[in-house]
gemmi code that builds the backbone of each chain (N, CA, C; Angstrom):
import gemmi

chains = {
    "A": [
        ("UNK", (66.418, 81.102, 37.696), (66.633, 82.342, 37.905), (65.122, 83.254, 37.936)),
        ("UNK", (65.136, 84.098, 38.832), (63.622, 84.894, 39.137), (63.391, 85.813, 38.138)),
        ("UNK", (63.480, 85.774, 36.842), (63.341, 86.805, 36.028), (62.682, 86.122, 34.646)),
        ("UNK", (61.599, 87.233, 34.269), (61.223, 86.559, 32.899), (61.174, 87.601, 31.780)),
        ("UNK", (61.466, 88.038, 30.638), (61.671, 88.919, 29.732), (61.461, 88.547, 28.595)),
        ("UNK", (60.552, 89.363, 28.184), (60.293, 88.901, 26.857), (59.971, 90.211, 26.063)),
        ("UNK", (60.183, 90.519, 24.568), (59.971, 91.438, 23.821), (58.783, 91.555, 22.711)),
        ("UNK", (58.030, 92.544, 22.349), (57.118, 92.638, 21.539), (57.381, 93.869, 20.624)),
        ("UNK", (57.119, 93.362, 19.245), (57.694, 94.078, 18.375), (56.228, 95.025, 17.916)),
        ("UNK", (56.128, 96.242, 17.617), (55.081, 96.667, 17.011), (55.457, 97.980, 16.269)),
        ("UNK", (54.981, 97.980, 14.855), (55.658, 99.311, 14.100), (57.272, 99.387, 14.143)),
        ("UNK", (58.170, 98.171, 14.091), (59.135, 98.427, 14.399), (60.062, 99.337, 15.721)),
        ("UNK", (59.018, 99.394, 16.722), (59.145, 99.289, 17.961), (59.292, 98.518, 18.781)),
        ("UNK", (59.832, 98.349, 19.925), (59.924, 97.225, 20.989), (59.461, 97.538, 22.371)),
        ("UNK", (58.615, 96.681, 22.715), (58.022, 96.846, 24.262), (59.037, 95.598, 24.908)),
        ("UNK", (59.685, 96.078, 26.098), (60.412, 95.264, 27.216), (59.685, 94.424, 28.244)),
        ("UNK", (59.152, 93.302, 28.287), (58.246, 93.409, 29.354), (58.893, 92.537, 30.632)),
        ("UNK", (59.030, 93.233, 31.874), (59.989, 92.232, 32.848), (59.056, 92.265, 34.023)),
        ("UNK", (59.358, 90.805, 34.473), (58.496, 90.091, 35.052), (59.475, 89.301, 36.452)),
        ("UNK", (59.234, 89.708, 37.592), (60.323, 88.949, 38.234), (61.130, 89.927, 39.577)),
        ("UNK", (62.154, 89.287, 39.499), (63.153, 90.243, 40.652), (64.173, 90.858, 39.880)),
        ("UNK", (64.704, 91.509, 39.841), (65.890, 92.335, 38.929), (66.982, 92.738, 40.181)),
        ("UNK", (68.109, 92.169, 40.398), (69.435, 92.259, 41.079), (70.216, 91.596, 40.686)),
        ("UNK", (71.607, 91.713, 41.312), (72.913, 91.724, 40.568), (72.892, 90.303, 39.708)),
        ("UNK", (72.208, 89.233, 40.370), (72.142, 87.931, 39.347), (71.493, 87.955, 38.238)),
        ("UNK", (70.308, 88.446, 37.952), (69.692, 88.735, 36.847), (69.723, 89.916, 35.776)),
        ("UNK", (70.394, 91.172, 36.315), (70.339, 92.116, 35.580), (71.052, 92.276, 34.455)),
        ("UNK", (72.268, 91.115, 34.334), (73.410, 91.004, 33.212), (72.239, 90.593, 32.148)),
        ("UNK", (71.214, 89.655, 32.357), (70.330, 89.044, 31.198), (69.276, 90.387, 30.925)),
        ("UNK", (68.951, 91.193, 31.630), (67.980, 92.507, 31.512), (69.164, 93.197, 30.734)),
        ("UNK", (70.485, 93.064, 30.863), (71.248, 94.724, 30.183), (71.278, 94.161, 28.722)),
        ("UNK", (71.482, 92.833, 28.772), (71.950, 91.990, 26.872), (70.394, 92.891, 26.331)),
        ("UNK", (69.357, 92.328, 26.799), (68.184, 92.292, 25.864), (67.916, 93.623, 25.644)),
        ("UNK", (68.273, 94.628, 26.856), (67.745, 95.824, 26.439), (68.537, 96.603, 25.617)),
        ("UNK", (69.760, 96.269, 25.723), (70.993, 97.127, 24.532), (70.690, 96.362, 23.205)),
        ("UNK", (70.659, 95.007, 22.981), (69.939, 94.874, 21.834), (68.834, 95.382, 21.258)),
        ("UNK", (67.700, 95.548, 22.354), (66.605, 96.299, 21.957), (66.297, 97.357, 21.561)),
        ("UNK", (67.115, 98.181, 22.076), (67.752, 99.802, 21.849), (68.168, 99.772, 20.560)),
        ("UNK", (69.133, 99.003, 20.185), (69.437, 99.219, 18.754), (68.689, 98.897, 17.672)),
        ("UNK", (67.717, 97.756, 17.812), (66.691, 97.309, 16.558), (65.894, 98.308, 16.936)),
        ("UNK", (65.598, 98.835, 17.879), (64.057, 99.588, 17.768), (63.969, 100.703, 16.996)),
        ("UNK", (62.795, 101.270, 16.142), (63.142, 102.422, 15.172), (63.338, 103.358, 15.584)),
        ("UNK", (62.429, 103.761, 17.034), (62.756, 105.258, 17.578), (62.123, 105.161, 18.633)),
        ("UNK", (61.271, 104.244, 19.441), (60.865, 104.168, 20.677), (61.252, 102.985, 21.340)),
        ("UNK", (61.803, 102.862, 22.765), (61.729, 101.792, 23.550), (60.770, 101.940, 24.691)),
        ("UNK", (60.252, 100.618, 25.095), (59.093, 100.905, 25.984), (59.602, 99.646, 27.326)),
        ("UNK", (59.839, 100.129, 28.118), (60.021, 99.011, 29.494), (59.237, 98.592, 30.396)),
        ("UNK", (58.226, 97.916, 30.164), (57.086, 97.581, 31.079), (57.385, 96.953, 32.544)),
        ("UNK", (57.107, 97.568, 33.675), (57.606, 97.397, 34.718), (57.044, 97.213, 35.868)),
        ("UNK", (55.777, 96.767, 35.362), (54.553, 96.485, 36.434), (54.473, 95.413, 37.203)),
        ("UNK", (55.167, 94.741, 36.665), (55.303, 93.178, 37.457), (56.544, 92.777, 37.559)),
        ("UNK", (57.272, 93.655, 38.231), (58.470, 93.763, 38.897), (58.138, 93.630, 40.089)),
        ("UNK", (58.924, 92.584, 40.947), (58.489, 92.743, 42.526), (59.865, 93.051, 43.460)),
        ("UNK", (60.839, 93.204, 42.590), (62.139, 93.568, 43.744), (62.950, 94.393, 42.477)),
        ("UNK", (64.008, 95.621, 42.544), (64.510, 96.112, 41.688), (65.771, 96.630, 42.755)),
        ("UNK", (67.112, 96.264, 42.272), (67.748, 96.942, 42.938), (68.699, 97.715, 42.261)),
        ("UNK", (69.922, 98.482, 43.036), (70.914, 99.376, 41.925), (71.339, 99.180, 40.838)),
        ("UNK", (71.589, 97.488, 40.538), (71.973, 97.227, 39.604), (70.858, 97.172, 38.232)),
        ("UNK", (69.600, 96.883, 38.719), (68.795, 96.958, 38.131), (68.562, 98.366, 37.500)),
        ("UNK", (68.754, 99.362, 38.574), (68.323, 100.839, 38.139), (69.771, 101.284, 37.209)),
        ("UNK", (70.568, 100.679, 37.093), (71.627, 100.672, 36.143), (71.832, 100.254, 35.185)),
        ("UNK", (70.844, 99.063, 34.732), (70.770, 98.547, 33.824), (69.635, 99.740, 32.731)),
        ("UNK", (68.708, 100.030, 33.556), (68.024, 101.038, 32.725), (68.630, 102.573, 32.365)),
        ("UNK", (69.573, 102.926, 33.440), (70.193, 104.358, 32.982), (71.257, 103.805, 31.656)),
        ("UNK", (71.744, 102.444, 31.541), (72.419, 101.874, 29.945), (71.348, 102.270, 29.141)),
        ("UNK", (70.327, 101.569, 29.315), (69.020, 101.697, 28.121), (69.026, 102.866, 27.518)),
        ("UNK", (68.978, 104.408, 28.724), (68.684, 105.061, 28.277), (69.615, 105.809, 27.892)),
        ("UNK", (70.833, 105.881, 28.418), (72.049, 106.454, 27.877), (72.065, 105.687, 26.247)),
        ("UNK", (72.100, 104.866, 25.943), (72.248, 104.094, 24.482), (70.975, 104.422, 23.681)),
        ("UNK", (69.752, 104.705, 24.202), (68.784, 105.372, 23.392), (69.021, 107.155, 22.772)),
        ("UNK", (69.354, 107.272, 24.050), (69.482, 109.078, 24.047), (70.608, 109.189, 22.788)),
        ("UNK", (71.852, 108.473, 23.049), (73.056, 108.573, 21.931), (72.410, 108.390, 20.675)),
        ("UNK", (71.403, 107.341, 20.088), (70.664, 107.008, 19.102), (69.721, 107.771, 18.599)),
        ("UNK", (69.395, 108.786, 19.629), (68.365, 109.913, 19.380), (66.836, 108.870, 19.082)),
        ("UNK", (66.591, 108.139, 20.235), (65.474, 107.551, 20.291), (64.879, 107.694, 21.970)),
        ("UNK", (63.418, 107.359, 21.606), (63.080, 107.768, 22.905), (63.069, 106.445, 23.882)),
        ("UNK", (63.311, 106.263, 25.255), (63.308, 105.345, 26.074), (62.447, 105.658, 27.225)),
        ("UNK", (61.372, 104.975, 27.469), (60.191, 104.986, 28.571), (59.974, 104.012, 29.683)),
        ("UNK", (59.663, 104.110, 30.444), (59.549, 103.223, 31.719), (57.669, 103.191, 31.528)),
        ("UNK", (57.327, 101.971, 31.518), (55.772, 101.995, 31.702), (55.235, 100.991, 32.890)),
        ("UNK", (54.329, 102.188, 33.922), (53.707, 101.393, 34.832), (54.690, 100.616, 35.916)),
        ("UNK", (55.865, 101.611, 36.237), (56.666, 100.855, 37.207), (56.253, 100.162, 38.459)),
        ("UNK", (56.249, 99.193, 39.133), (55.615, 98.965, 40.495), (55.957, 99.493, 41.430)),
        ("UNK", (55.255, 99.314, 42.695), (56.104, 99.909, 43.814), (57.504, 99.812, 44.319)),
        ("UNK", (57.842, 98.533, 44.269), (59.160, 98.637, 44.199), (60.249, 99.204, 43.169)),
        ("UNK", (59.943, 99.193, 41.927), (60.737, 100.137, 41.498), (60.571, 101.460, 41.336)),
        ("UNK", (59.376, 101.935, 41.684), (59.662, 103.355, 42.265), (60.289, 103.817, 43.251)),
        ("UNK", (60.151, 102.751, 44.460), (61.178, 103.024, 45.655), (62.716, 103.241, 45.083)),
        ("UNK", (62.852, 102.348, 44.352), (64.387, 102.018, 44.059), (64.921, 103.402, 43.397)),
        ("UNK", (63.674, 103.870, 42.629), (64.246, 105.157, 41.675), (64.134, 106.516, 42.704)),
        ("UNK", (63.342, 106.692, 43.526), (63.183, 107.780, 44.327), (64.524, 107.512, 45.675)),
        ("UNK", (64.555, 105.967, 46.024), (65.808, 106.129, 46.701), (67.100, 106.543, 46.163)),
        ("UNK", (67.315, 106.421, 44.969), (68.449, 106.813, 43.925), (68.527, 107.929, 43.442)),
        ("UNK", (67.348, 108.766, 43.560), (67.053, 110.158, 43.387), (67.073, 110.505, 41.750)),
        ("UNK", (66.841, 109.096, 41.085), (66.566, 108.872, 39.473), (64.807, 109.125, 38.939)),
        ("UNK", (64.050, 109.399, 40.160), (62.732, 109.321, 39.349), (62.225, 110.477, 38.235)),
        ("UNK", (62.920, 111.337, 38.512), (62.664, 112.436, 37.210), (63.906, 112.456, 35.920)),
        ("UNK", (64.711, 111.501, 35.726), (65.436, 111.490, 34.734), (64.773, 110.328, 33.930)),
        ("UNK", (63.797, 109.496, 33.957), (63.055, 108.957, 33.183), (61.681, 109.225, 32.750)),
        ("UNK", (61.515, 109.140, 31.546), (59.951, 109.279, 31.135), (59.213, 108.207, 31.780)),
        ("UNK", (58.182, 108.312, 32.608), (57.521, 107.624, 32.959), (56.113, 107.840, 32.497)),
        ("UNK", (55.501, 106.075, 31.751), (53.840, 106.355, 31.564), (53.327, 105.537, 32.157)),
        ("UNK", (51.945, 105.719, 32.524), (51.031, 104.388, 33.086), (50.475, 103.976, 31.685)),
        ("UNK", (50.185, 102.773, 32.110), (49.498, 101.621, 30.872), (48.210, 102.847, 30.125)),
        ("UNK", (47.628, 103.402, 30.640), (46.490, 104.056, 29.766), (46.747, 105.543, 29.455)),
        ("UNK", (48.207, 105.489, 29.198), (48.846, 106.822, 28.741), (49.976, 106.516, 27.547)),
        ("UNK", (50.369, 105.214, 27.742), (51.243, 104.736, 26.515), (50.901, 104.516, 25.117)),
    ],
    "B": [
        ("UNK", (75.044, 93.423, 73.317), (73.656, 92.980, 72.514), (73.932, 91.740, 71.642)),
        ("UNK", (73.221, 90.568, 71.994), (73.419, 89.360, 71.461), (72.386, 89.466, 69.707)),
        ("UNK", (73.393, 88.581, 69.240), (72.941, 88.533, 67.648), (71.715, 87.502, 67.665)),
        ("UNK", (70.778, 88.145, 66.841), (69.465, 87.321, 66.528), (69.479, 86.270, 65.876)),
        ("UNK", (70.459, 86.939, 64.617), (70.990, 85.870, 63.978), (72.287, 86.059, 63.239)),
        ("UNK", (73.184, 85.023, 62.699), (74.132, 85.321, 62.327), (74.470, 84.349, 61.186)),
        ("UNK", (74.785, 84.499, 59.989), (74.556, 83.903, 58.942), (76.139, 83.793, 57.918)),
        ("UNK", (76.802, 83.023, 57.291), (77.785, 83.121, 56.538), (77.096, 82.252, 55.228)),
        ("UNK", (77.679, 83.323, 54.370), (77.456, 82.683, 52.610), (78.361, 83.215, 51.682)),
        ("UNK", (78.132, 82.563, 50.560), (79.350, 83.176, 49.696), (78.629, 83.893, 48.719)),
        ("UNK", (80.051, 84.500, 48.283), (79.513, 85.900, 47.505), (79.387, 85.691, 45.708)),
        ("UNK", (77.812, 84.701, 46.108), (77.624, 84.518, 44.672), (76.159, 85.144, 44.804)),
        ("UNK", (75.895, 85.917, 43.558), (74.693, 86.595, 43.114), (73.428, 85.975, 43.223)),
        ("UNK", (73.714, 84.680, 43.250), (72.644, 84.145, 43.090), (71.894, 83.826, 44.830)),
        ("UNK", (72.939, 83.692, 45.651), (72.250, 84.053, 46.969), (71.815, 85.339, 47.746)),
        ("UNK", (71.690, 86.338, 47.000), (71.015, 87.701, 47.396), (69.809, 87.513, 47.778)),
        ("UNK", (68.890, 86.437, 46.898), (67.405, 86.779, 46.886), (67.294, 85.829, 48.432)),
        ("UNK", (67.829, 84.315, 48.694), (67.576, 84.089, 49.918), (67.759, 84.801, 51.120)),
        ("UNK", (68.673, 85.627, 50.866), (69.322, 86.677, 52.343), (68.243, 87.379, 52.128)),
        ("UNK", (67.866, 87.971, 51.351), (66.640, 88.793, 51.242), (64.987, 88.386, 52.084)),
        ("UNK", (65.129, 87.338, 51.659), (64.039, 86.484, 52.238), (64.258, 86.159, 53.568)),
        ("UNK", (65.317, 85.820, 53.813), (65.559, 85.869, 55.613), (65.215, 87.072, 55.999)),
        ("UNK", (66.008, 88.333, 55.765), (66.054, 89.600, 56.538), (64.610, 89.982, 56.840)),
        ("UNK", (63.570, 89.650, 55.462), (62.485, 90.238, 55.385), (61.561, 89.235, 56.074)),
        ("UNK", (61.752, 88.341, 56.704), (60.961, 87.338, 57.447), (61.308, 88.017, 59.056)),
        ("UNK", (62.583, 88.049, 58.975), (63.054, 88.301, 60.240), (62.734, 89.920, 61.288)),
        ("UNK", (62.192, 90.768, 59.767), (62.072, 92.229, 60.208), (60.119, 91.838, 60.205)),
        ("UNK", (59.637, 91.092, 59.614), (58.328, 91.005, 60.034), (57.781, 90.454, 61.155)),
        ("UNK", (58.649, 89.759, 61.119), (58.705, 88.526, 62.918), (58.747, 90.093, 63.756)),
        ("UNK", (59.472, 90.973, 63.500), (60.015, 91.991, 64.929), (58.798, 92.876, 64.599)),
        ("UNK", (57.887, 93.138, 63.863), (56.369, 93.854, 63.630), (57.388, 95.056, 62.930)),
        ("UNK", (58.142, 95.601, 62.206), (58.332, 96.862, 61.317), (57.230, 97.178, 60.231)),
        ("UNK", (57.123, 98.069, 60.066), (56.052, 98.390, 58.829), (56.503, 97.987, 57.329)),
        ("UNK", (55.603, 97.878, 56.739), (55.923, 97.392, 55.226), (56.894, 98.069, 54.503)),
        ("UNK", (56.639, 99.355, 54.843), (57.628, 100.411, 54.002), (59.174, 100.620, 54.521)),
        ("UNK", (59.205, 100.297, 55.810), (60.434, 100.432, 56.314), (61.252, 98.958, 55.972)),
        ("UNK", (60.469, 97.814, 56.427), (61.113, 96.878, 55.580), (61.855, 96.561, 54.127)),
        ("UNK", (60.397, 97.306, 53.770), (61.484, 97.364, 51.878), (62.520, 98.324, 51.903)),
        ("UNK", (62.939, 99.165, 52.887), (64.083, 100.181, 52.558), (64.964, 99.330, 53.229)),
        ("UNK", (64.710, 98.682, 54.544), (65.900, 97.988, 55.076), (66.314, 96.874, 54.158)),
        ("UNK", (65.731, 96.245, 53.724), (66.021, 95.020, 52.479), (66.515, 95.582, 51.648)),
        ("UNK", (66.435, 96.756, 50.836), (66.951, 96.980, 49.606), (68.241, 97.532, 50.276)),
        ("UNK", (68.265, 98.103, 51.308), (69.838, 98.627, 51.785), (70.730, 97.512, 52.039)),
        ("UNK", (70.275, 96.687, 52.473), (71.128, 95.263, 53.182), (71.602, 94.670, 51.902)),
        ("UNK", (70.746, 94.799, 50.966), (71.055, 94.119, 49.566), (71.965, 94.728, 48.824)),
        ("UNK", (71.910, 96.130, 48.943), (73.007, 97.007, 48.022), (74.235, 96.440, 49.034)),
        ("UNK", (74.403, 96.548, 50.253), (75.256, 96.158, 50.969), (76.308, 95.012, 50.593)),
        ("UNK", (75.379, 93.734, 50.273), (76.078, 92.514, 49.776), (76.386, 92.570, 48.565)),
        ("UNK", (75.434, 93.346, 47.811), (76.340, 93.638, 46.525), (77.497, 94.236, 46.430)),
        ("UNK", (77.890, 95.399, 47.452), (78.919, 96.016, 47.113), (80.349, 95.070, 47.540)),
        ("UNK", (79.958, 94.310, 48.464), (80.925, 93.016, 49.152), (80.927, 91.965, 48.007)),
        ("UNK", (79.803, 91.841, 47.079), (80.167, 91.231, 45.853), (81.387, 91.808, 44.614)),
        ("UNK", (81.137, 93.172, 44.684), (81.168, 93.526, 43.235), (82.621, 94.255, 43.741)),
        ("UNK", (82.818, 94.812, 44.794), (84.047, 95.962, 45.389), (85.002, 94.812, 45.958)),
        ("UNK", (84.380, 94.106, 47.142), (85.711, 93.495, 48.014), (86.106, 92.178, 47.131)),
        ("UNK", (84.906, 91.424, 46.607), (85.624, 90.016, 45.485), (85.628, 90.292, 44.643)),
        ("UNK", (85.544, 91.345, 43.938), (85.515, 91.558, 42.525), (84.482, 90.882, 41.516)),
        ("UNK", (83.220, 90.501, 42.356), (82.776, 89.219, 41.446), (83.168, 88.157, 41.724)),
        ("UNK", (84.034, 87.882, 42.218), (84.623, 86.103, 42.309), (83.505, 85.422, 43.844)),
        ("UNK", (82.669, 84.739, 43.277), (81.887, 83.809, 44.126), (82.396, 82.810, 44.850)),
        ("UNK", (83.301, 82.782, 45.417), (83.765, 81.996, 46.356), (84.327, 82.408, 47.738)),
        ("UNK", (84.045, 83.834, 47.770), (84.246, 85.108, 48.660), (83.490, 84.396, 49.749)),
        ("UNK", (83.478, 84.585, 51.166), (82.937, 84.547, 52.415), (82.467, 85.813, 53.055)),
        ("UNK", (80.829, 85.878, 52.969), (80.436, 87.318, 53.738), (79.563, 86.716, 54.917)),
        ("UNK", (79.882, 87.614, 56.045), (79.002, 87.008, 57.136), (77.887, 88.487, 57.540)),
        ("UNK", (77.058, 87.517, 58.064), (75.602, 88.712, 58.208), (75.106, 88.588, 59.576)),
        ("UNK", (74.983, 89.268, 60.542), (74.527, 89.203, 61.742), (73.596, 90.185, 62.079)),
        ("UNK", (72.384, 90.214, 62.767), (71.565, 90.789, 63.145), (71.269, 91.061, 64.358)),
        ("UNK", (70.906, 92.208, 65.295), (70.484, 92.422, 66.417), (69.298, 93.822, 66.190)),
        ("UNK", (68.816, 93.444, 67.467), (67.757, 94.308, 67.617), (67.970, 94.951, 69.184)),
        ("UNK", (67.849, 95.906, 69.566), (68.265, 96.701, 70.666), (66.660, 97.221, 70.558)),
        ("UNK", (66.692, 97.946, 72.075), (65.227, 98.939, 72.122), (65.615, 100.185, 71.629)),
        ("UNK", (66.645, 100.583, 71.042), (66.604, 101.626, 70.212), (66.648, 101.380, 68.608)),
        ("UNK", (67.885, 100.687, 68.745), (68.855, 100.271, 67.322), (68.183, 98.878, 66.655)),
        ("UNK", (67.751, 99.090, 65.209), (68.165, 97.755, 64.840), (69.355, 97.851, 64.275)),
        ("UNK", (70.312, 96.770, 64.266), (71.904, 96.821, 63.520), (72.157, 95.505, 63.026)),
        ("UNK", (72.695, 95.790, 61.877), (72.966, 94.775, 60.828), (74.703, 94.634, 60.799)),
        ("UNK", (75.647, 93.621, 60.873), (76.937, 93.891, 60.694), (77.166, 93.087, 59.666)),
        ("UNK", (77.772, 93.663, 58.199), (78.210, 92.556, 57.342), (80.029, 92.571, 57.357)),
        ("UNK", (80.289, 91.238, 57.450), (81.946, 91.305, 57.144), (82.333, 90.390, 56.066)),
        ("UNK", (83.211, 90.741, 55.229), (84.174, 90.242, 54.401), (85.529, 90.148, 54.494)),
        ("UNK", (86.031, 89.036, 53.973), (87.513, 89.132, 53.760), (88.218, 89.424, 52.596)),
        ("UNK", (87.878, 90.267, 52.080), (87.706, 90.870, 50.712), (88.583, 92.395, 50.624)),
        ("UNK", (88.772, 92.897, 49.478), (89.754, 94.281, 49.222), (89.069, 94.967, 50.357)),
        ("UNK", (90.091, 95.948, 50.942), (89.368, 97.133, 51.384), (89.361, 98.493, 50.680)),
        ("UNK", (88.001, 98.657, 50.960), (87.620, 100.123, 50.429), (88.269, 101.093, 50.830)),
        ("UNK", (88.457, 102.375, 49.769), (89.172, 103.348, 50.039), (88.563, 104.298, 51.471)),
        ("UNK", (89.410, 104.694, 52.202), (88.940, 105.014, 53.114), (87.615, 106.169, 53.188)),
        ("UNK", (87.345, 106.939, 51.931), (86.549, 108.094, 51.639), (85.235, 107.103, 51.375)),
        ("UNK", (84.986, 106.057, 51.039), (84.085, 105.243, 50.056), (82.897, 105.741, 50.513)),
        ("UNK", (82.679, 106.288, 51.868), (80.768, 106.142, 52.362), (80.482, 107.431, 52.104)),
        ("UNK", (81.932, 108.405, 51.749), (81.287, 109.858, 51.432), (81.146, 110.351, 50.106)),
        ("UNK", (81.237, 109.556, 49.166), (81.364, 109.885, 47.738), (79.685, 110.203, 47.392)),
        ("UNK", (79.227, 110.704, 47.578), (77.922, 110.801, 47.103), (77.681, 112.436, 46.442)),
        ("UNK", (77.748, 112.542, 45.141), (78.014, 113.807, 45.093), (77.139, 113.189, 43.331)),
        ("UNK", (75.941, 114.038, 43.350), (74.762, 113.480, 42.183), (74.651, 115.242, 41.198)),
        ("UNK", (75.184, 115.764, 41.003), (74.558, 117.081, 40.636), (73.995, 116.759, 39.068)),
        ("UNK", (73.577, 117.921, 38.291), (73.085, 117.960, 37.290), (72.912, 116.726, 36.446)),
        ("UNK", (71.916, 116.046, 37.056), (72.030, 114.586, 36.056), (70.691, 114.771, 35.294)),
        ("UNK", (70.914, 114.390, 34.236), (70.580, 114.374, 32.781), (70.308, 113.239, 32.268)),
        ("UNK", (69.664, 112.782, 31.118), (69.992, 111.444, 30.402), (71.282, 111.657, 29.382)),
        ("UNK", (71.762, 112.610, 29.733), (73.130, 112.602, 28.848), (74.582, 112.593, 29.818)),
        ("UNK", (74.018, 113.142, 30.741), (75.222, 112.757, 31.881), (74.987, 112.119, 33.232)),
        ("UNK", (74.002, 111.129, 33.209), (73.857, 110.343, 33.966), (74.950, 108.874, 34.109)),
        ("UNK", (75.267, 108.453, 35.046), (76.499, 107.714, 35.086), (75.484, 106.344, 35.915)),
        ("UNK", (75.870, 104.828, 35.398), (74.963, 103.629, 35.561), (75.792, 103.250, 36.936)),
        ("UNK", (76.707, 104.006, 37.864), (77.246, 103.525, 39.029), (77.410, 104.146, 40.033)),
        ("UNK", (77.927, 103.873, 41.331), (77.522, 104.684, 42.703), (76.435, 104.931, 43.273)),
        ("UNK", (74.870, 104.075, 42.575), (73.744, 104.165, 43.081), (73.521, 103.384, 44.201)),
        ("UNK", (74.779, 102.435, 44.591), (74.344, 101.487, 45.433), (74.461, 102.425, 46.775)),
        ("UNK", (76.117, 102.716, 47.078), (75.767, 103.607, 48.028), (75.029, 104.659, 48.400)),
        ("UNK", (74.213, 105.062, 47.376), (73.226, 106.495, 47.600), (71.827, 105.678, 48.407)),
        ("UNK", (71.500, 104.357, 47.680), (70.615, 103.605, 48.297), (70.941, 103.285, 49.644)),
        ("UNK", (71.993, 102.454, 49.845), (72.627, 102.246, 51.365), (72.457, 102.944, 52.389)),
        ("UNK", (73.034, 104.374, 52.039), (72.862, 105.359, 52.994), (71.405, 106.055, 52.980)),
        ("UNK", (70.513, 106.121, 52.292), (69.153, 106.574, 52.459), (68.511, 105.378, 53.146)),
        ("UNK", (68.995, 104.273, 53.188), (67.967, 102.932, 53.706), (68.272, 103.077, 55.276)),
        ("UNK", (69.252, 103.533, 55.678), (69.615, 103.529, 56.985), (69.750, 104.653, 57.571)),
        ("UNK", (69.878, 104.660, 58.807), (69.976, 105.991, 59.728), (71.636, 106.276, 59.950)),
        ("UNK", (72.155, 105.123, 59.984), (73.638, 105.679, 60.664), (74.525, 104.191, 59.882)),
        ("UNK", (75.515, 104.779, 59.074), (76.283, 103.543, 58.534), (77.869, 103.857, 58.954)),
        ("UNK", (78.595, 102.997, 59.070), (79.628, 103.184, 59.125), (80.744, 101.695, 59.163)),
        ("UNK", (81.951, 102.158, 58.557), (82.958, 101.194, 58.481), (84.203, 101.086, 59.088)),
        ("UNK", (84.936, 99.771, 59.456), (86.039, 99.675, 59.970), (86.611, 98.281, 59.623)),
        ("UNK", (87.545, 98.221, 59.761), (88.664, 97.158, 59.711), (88.640, 96.390, 61.005)),
        ("UNK", (88.326, 95.135, 61.049), (88.136, 94.615, 62.663), (89.938, 93.985, 62.979)),
        ("UNK", (89.683, 93.689, 64.272), (91.067, 93.081, 64.901), (91.710, 91.848, 63.976)),
        ("UNK", (90.317, 91.544, 63.212), (90.832, 89.778, 62.449), (91.223, 90.612, 61.198)),
        ("UNK", (91.389, 91.691, 60.878), (91.400, 92.267, 59.670), (90.222, 92.085, 58.091)),
        ("UNK", (88.851, 91.548, 58.990), (87.953, 91.589, 57.908), (87.607, 93.054, 58.071)),
        ("UNK", (86.839, 93.190, 56.658), (86.149, 94.821, 56.424), (84.641, 94.459, 57.492)),
        ("UNK", (84.258, 95.267, 58.129), (83.186, 95.223, 58.735), (81.976, 96.399, 58.640)),
        ("UNK", (80.788, 96.289, 57.897), (79.933, 97.580, 57.561), (79.263, 97.389, 58.552)),
        ("UNK", (78.493, 98.580, 59.538), (77.707, 98.676, 60.631), (76.531, 99.231, 59.931)),
        ("UNK", (75.008, 98.794, 59.740), (74.066, 99.347, 59.365), (72.923, 99.627, 60.517)),
        ("UNK", (72.550, 100.806, 60.636), (71.757, 100.930, 61.619), (70.705, 101.534, 61.689)),
        ("UNK", (69.542, 101.192, 61.873), (68.276, 101.818, 61.736), (67.395, 101.809, 63.082)),
        ("UNK", (66.618, 102.965, 63.335), (66.179, 103.452, 64.447), (65.303, 102.956, 64.910)),
        ("UNK", (64.858, 102.127, 65.869), (63.565, 101.468, 66.197), (62.099, 102.298, 66.179)),
        ("UNK", (62.669, 103.242, 66.976), (61.448, 104.443, 67.264), (60.492, 104.839, 66.066)),
        ("UNK", (61.474, 104.918, 64.515), (60.541, 105.106, 63.599), (59.818, 104.030, 63.254)),
        ("UNK", (60.124, 102.808, 63.647), (59.131, 102.096, 63.198), (57.758, 101.724, 64.029)),
        ("UNK", (56.687, 101.490, 63.340), (55.371, 101.154, 63.474), (55.379, 99.754, 64.194)),
        ("UNK", (54.873, 99.930, 65.136), (54.313, 98.274, 65.911), (53.373, 98.124, 65.657)),
        ("UNK", (53.014, 96.984, 65.148), (51.664, 95.917, 65.091), (51.118, 95.528, 65.775)),
    ],
}
model = gemmi.Model(1)
for chain_id, residues in chains.items():
    chain = gemmi.Chain(chain_id)
    for i, (resn, *xyz) in enumerate(residues, 1):
        res = gemmi.Residue()
        res.name, res.seqid = resn, gemmi.SeqId(i, " ")
        for name, pos in zip(("N", "CA", "C"), xyz):
            atom = gemmi.Atom()
            atom.name, atom.element = name, gemmi.Element(name[0])
            atom.pos, atom.b_iso = gemmi.Position(*pos), 0.0
            res.add_atom(atom)
        chain.add_residue(res)
    model.add_chain(chain)
structure = gemmi.Structure()
structure.add_model(model)
structure.setup_entities()
């Protein structure tokens, strides 16, 4: 599997660190972790995407699901330092303005 | 125009990664710019993903055939499958107004990406009853190395 997903807890909130390639094969793993993490986070979910080498629409759809779930639960969902590959697919799918995007030095 | 390459692979999601690598290598050999290569690889990956998800409904035993040819004006990929035929208007279903965190939906993104990655996208059913998606990108937009 060409993806590595780790979660880090801090004060009841979680950061998901994603590394590798997110596509139709690997996104179900990310989806599972993301939705579980949204449920158990106190009020903030951060998805670190700086080490993502490739992401397709199934990866974006997974992020959308995380955002929707967090919004329903009145929690904040943010993307941290998306890589060039992630920014490209967000831009091509016209969703770059839908997500809150932070850089490492402002998170 | 002759095919530069033609491959046949199963509709298994784990095969998307090696197919992307093959296409990337092919485009690098032809001296396309990195930015355009990224777009085309992503668009082609979305087309293959659509085959797996919609033509074969996630079945991993379907057959997908990908051919590539490079002319003086166009780079052309042809993707064939023997799965379900999509609705006639599927290439024209692009409506994404008033997107907000509460109204956004996690589907339909692949087609948007596909159409933005290529200059021309068309679909037909060929004489053998196979679904054929033709993806074309203008060569003159590419930077030669």
